C-alpha positions in Angstrom: 0.1 0.2 -0.1 1.0 3.3 -0.4 -0.3 6.7 0.6 -1.1 10.3 -0.5 -1.7 13.3 1.4 -2.7 16.5 -0.2 -1.1 19.6 1.6 -1.8 22.2 -1.0 -4.2 24.6 0.6 -3.8 28.1 1.3 -5.0 27.8 5.0 -6.9 31.5 4.9 -8.8 30.2 8.4 -5.8 30.1 10.3 -4.1 33.5 9.1 -1.9 35.6 10.2 -0.1 32.2 10.9 -0.3 30.8 7.5 1.0 33.9 6.1 4.4 32.4 6.5 4.0 29.2 7.0 2.2 26.2 5.5 -1.1 25.1 7.8 0.6 21.5 8.0 3.3 22.7 9.6 1.9 24.3 12.6 2.7 22.5 15.8 0.4 21.0 17.5 1.2 18.5 20.4 4.8 18.9 20.1 5.2 18.6 16.2 3.7 19.7 13.0 0.1 18.4 12.0 1.6 16.4 8.8 4.6 15.0 11.3 1.7 13.2 13.6 -0.1 12.0 10.0 3.4 10.6 8.6 4.2 8.7 12.2 0.8 6.7 11.5 1.9 5.8 8.4 5.1 4.9 9.5 3.5 2.6 12.5 1.9 0.4 9.9 4.6 0.1 7.7 3.6 2.5 4.9 7.1 4.0 3.6 5.7 5.2 0.0 4.4 8.4 0.3 2.8 11.0 -2.5 2.4 14.5 -0.9 0.6 17.0 -3.2 2.2 20.5 -2.4 1.4 24.0 -3.5 1.5 27.2 -1.0 5.1 27.3 0.2 5.3 23.8 -0.5 9.2 23.9 -0.7 8.8 24.1 3.5 7.1 20.7 3.5 9.3 19.1 1.2 12.5 20.0 3.6 10.4 19.2 6.5 9.6 16.0 5.5 12.7 14.9 4.0 14.8 16.1 6.7 12.9 14.5 9.3 11.7 10.8 7.9 13.3 8.5 5.8 10.3 7.7 3.8 10.2 7.3 0.3 8.8 10.6 -0.4 7.3 11.9 -4.0 6.2 15.7 -4.2 3.6 16.6 -6.8 2.9 20.0 -7.4 -0.7 21.6 -7.6 -0.5 24.4 -10.1 -4.1 25.4 -9.5 -6.1 24.6 -6.2 -9.2 23.4 -7.4 -10.6 21.1 -4.9 -9.7 17.6 -3.1 -10.6 16.0 -6.4 -8.4 18.0 -8.7 -5.6 17.3 -6.0 -5.9 13.8 -6.3 -6.3 13.5 -10.0 -3.0 15.7 -10.4 -1.2 12.5 -8.2 -2.6 9.6 -9.7 -2.2 11.0 -13.7 1.6 11.1 -12.8 1.5 7.5 -11.4 0.3 4.5 -13.4 0.3 2.3 -10.3 -2.6 0.5 -9.3 -1.2 -0.6 -5.8 -4.1 0.3 -3.2 -3.7 3.7 -2.1 -4.4 5.7 1.6 -5.5 9.2 0.9 -5.3 11.2 4.3 -6.1 14.9 4.2 -3.1 17.0 5.6 -5.4 19.1 8.0 -6.8 16.6 10.2 -5.0 14.2 12.9 -6.7 10.9 13.5 -6.5 8.8 16.3 -7.6 5.4 14.4 -5.7 1.6 13.8 -5.1 2.0 10.0 -3.7 -1.6 10.3 -7.0 -3.4 9.2 -7.4 -1.7 5.9 -4.0 -3.4 4.6 -6.0 -6.5 4.0 -9.4 -5.1 3.1 -11.3 -6.7 0.4 -13.2 -3.5 -0.8 -12.2 0.5 -1.2 -13.4 2.0 2.3 -14.1 5.5 3.7 -13.6 6.9 7.4 -16.6 8.5 8.7 -17.7 10.2 12.2 -21.5 10.9 13.7 -21.4 14.8 13.6 -24.6 17.1 15.0 -23.9 19.6 11.7 -23.0 17.3 8.7 -23.7 20.5 6.1 -20.1 21.2 6.0 -18.8 18.0 5.1 -19.2 15.1 2.6 -22.1 12.8 4.1 -22.0 9.1 3.5 -25.5 7.0 3.6 -25.2 3.0 4.1 -27.1 0.4 4.1 -25.2 -2.6 6.4 -21.5 -2.1 6.6 -21.4 -0.7 2.9 -21.9 3.0 1.5 -24.8 3.9 -0.9 -24.5 7.5 -1.7 -22.2 10.0 -0.9 -23.3 13.9 -1.0 -21.0 16.7 -0.8 -22.1 19.5 1.6 -25.5 18.9 1.4 -28.1 21.6 2.3 -30.6 19.3 3.6 -27.9 16.0 4.9 -30.0 12.8 4.9 -27.5 11.2 7.1 -25.2 12.2 10.1 -22.1 10.3 9.2 -19.3 13.0 8.0 -16.7 11.7 5.7 -13.7 13.1 7.4 -10.7 13.0 5.2 -9.3 9.0 5.4 -9.9 7.2 2.4 -8.9 3.8 1.2 -8.9 3.1 -2.5 -8.7 -0.4 -3.7 -7.9 0.2 -7.6 -6.9 4.0 -7.9 -7.1 3.4 -11.7 -11.2 3.5 -10.9 -10.9 6.7 -9.3 -8.7 8.1 -11.7 -11.3 7.5 -14.3 -14.0 9.1 -12.6 -11.9 11.8 -11.5 -11.0 12.3 -15.3 -14.6 12.4 -16.6 -15.4 15.0 -13.5 -12.6 17.5 -15.1 -13.5 16.5 -19.0 -17.2 17.3 -18.2 -16.6 20.2 -15.8 -18.3 18.3 -13.2 -17.5 20.6 -9.9 -19.7 21.0 -6.8 -19.4 24.2 -4.8 -17.2 25.3 -7.3 -14.2 22.8 -6.9 -13.8 19.1 -8.3 -14.7 16.7 -5.4 -13.5 13.7 -4.3 -17.0 12.9 -2.9 -18.1 12.9 -6.4 -15.7 10.7 -8.2 -16.3 8.1 -5.4 -20.1 8.5 -5.9 -19.2 7.9 -10.0 -17.6 4.7 -8.8 -20.5 3.4 -7.0 -22.9 4.0 -9.6 -20.8 1.9 -11.6 -20.9 -1.0 -9.2 -18.1 -0.4 -7.0 -18.5 -1.9 -3.6 -17.5 1.0 -1.1 -17.1 0.0 2.5 -17.3 2.9 5.7 -15.5 2.8 9.0 -16.6 4.7 11.9 -13.7 7.3 13.7 -14.2 8.4 17.0 -10.8 10.2 17.5 -10.9 12.7 14.6 -8.9 16.2 15.3 -9.8 19.1 13.0 -6.8 21.5 12.7 -8.4 24.0 10.4 -9.3 26.8 12.7 -7.7 28.5 15.6 -10.1 26.8 18.2 -10.2 23.3 16.5 -6.2 23.6 16.4 -6.3 24.2 20.2 -8.4 21.2 20.9 -6.6 19.1 19.1 -3.6 20.0 20.9 -5.1 19.6 24.3 -6.2 15.9 23.0 -2.3 15.1 21.6 -0.5 16.4 24.8 -2.9 13.8 26.8 -0.6 11.3 24.6 3.0 12.7 23.6 3.4 15.3 26.9 7.1 16.0 27.3 8.8 18.2 29.7 12.0 18.4 31.9 12.1 19.9 35.4 13.1 23.6 35.5 14.1 25.8 38.5 12.1 28.4 39.5 9.1 26.7 36.7 5.7 25.3 37.9 4.7 22.7 35.1 0.9 21.4 35.1 0.8 18.6 32.8 -0.4 18.0 30.1 2.2 19.9 28.4 5.1 19.8 25.5 7.9 22.0 26.3 10.9 21.4 24.0 14.3 20.9 25.8 15.9 23.8 24.0 13.1 26.4 25.6 14.3 28.7 28.3 11.7 29.9 30.9 12.0 31.3 34.0 10.0 32.2 37.2 6.9 31.3 34.9 4.1 28.9 35.2 3.5 26.7 32.2 0.0 24.2 31.7 -2.0 22.8 31.6 -2.3 22.2 27.8 0.9 24.0 26.6 3.0 23.4 23.6 6.2 25.4 24.0 8.3 25.1 20.6 12.1 25.2 20.7 14.2 27.8 21.4 11.0 29.6 23.1 12.0 32.1 26.0 9.4 32.4 28.7 10.2 35.0 31.5 7.8 35.9 34.7 4.6 34.4 32.1 1.9 32.3 32.7 1.0 30.3 29.8 -2.0 27.6 29.4 -3.9 26.3 26.7 -2.0 27.7 24.1 0.9 27.3 21.5 4.0 28.8 21.3 6.0 28.6 18.1 9.7 28.3 17.6 11.8 31.1 18.4 9.4 33.4 20.1 9.5 35.4 23.2 7.4 36.1 25.7 7.9 38.1 29.0 5.4 39.5 31.6 2.5 37.8 30.0 -0.7 35.7 31.1 -1.6 33.7 28.0 -4.8 31.3 27.8 -6.5 30.2 24.6 -3.5 31.3 22.2 -1.6 30.7 19.6 1.8 32.3 19.0 3.8 32.4 16.1 7.2 31.7 15.5 9.8 34.4 16.2 6.9 36.7 17.8 7.8 38.8 21.0 5.0 39.6 23.3 5.4 41.8 26.3 2.5 42.9 28.9 -0.6 41.7 30.7 -3.5 39.1 30.5 -4.6 38.5 27.0 -5.9 36.6 24.4 -4.1 36.7 20.8 -3.5 34.8 17.7 -0.4 36.3 16.8 1.2 35.3 13.2 5.1 34.9 12.9 7.7 37.6 13.3 5.0 39.7 14.9 6.0 42.0 17.8 3.5 42.9 20.5 4.1 45.1 23.3 1.1 45.2 26.0 2.8 47.7 28.5 
């Protein structure tokens, strides 16, 4: 099996951070989002990974090649025309019909993927949600998918398609995507992977589904922080320091310099961060940032940002300098 990770999106909902850093390189729970995904793939033995890049793709490429020994293939998507288009661009450059696992680059999953290695049919991950209107929705019968609808105004199911797809025959998916593009079939202005999968269903393809409880979105500041809280319960990392009170769960890089401060709970402190006379909880502090005389909660501070002052809630991008005094 091989894997495909589309990461070409701009990440507009996470600005100002994504002005200078691709969304998938934002730190959550001690490492970039895409790092958690590649770890999952490595754990089940997947080494051949295609990555569809676009916006600041060279940074994604550098991070992955520096930190992982997988066989990466980087594919540039010139026009961002939807997940279906990103998948088409990748598959059209590869005639391999080996089973494919597609994982969206802005989500973190807590699910055992190993059963997919033995699956007889294509299969998609779903989660029960209260409002499925902003997702693809799956209608099912037994253990099989009967219909897929992208972002329906009046959903008939609460099973949201959450961005994890096992494709038994990528050539069949490529044929469906090719037809969407040739006939310019778009939904919500984009070529949708959901529409191509529905076309496969119409042609008799069997697609099963599996439910996922541990699905964590990283697409907005509030969901990024929620995912950070979850991951810290499983990946906490810190060493004791003089004059520092640490309230787990936290992730504190060994290279961080902290004095006379309280860190946690639910705080991620990246490498080379300086924290002085401050309290930081439920926050993510990017590498190289400097925090002085501050009380931060529910905050995301970008790389090399400098903050001085009193209690605030901030969303400060990379290289920002803020003085609250």
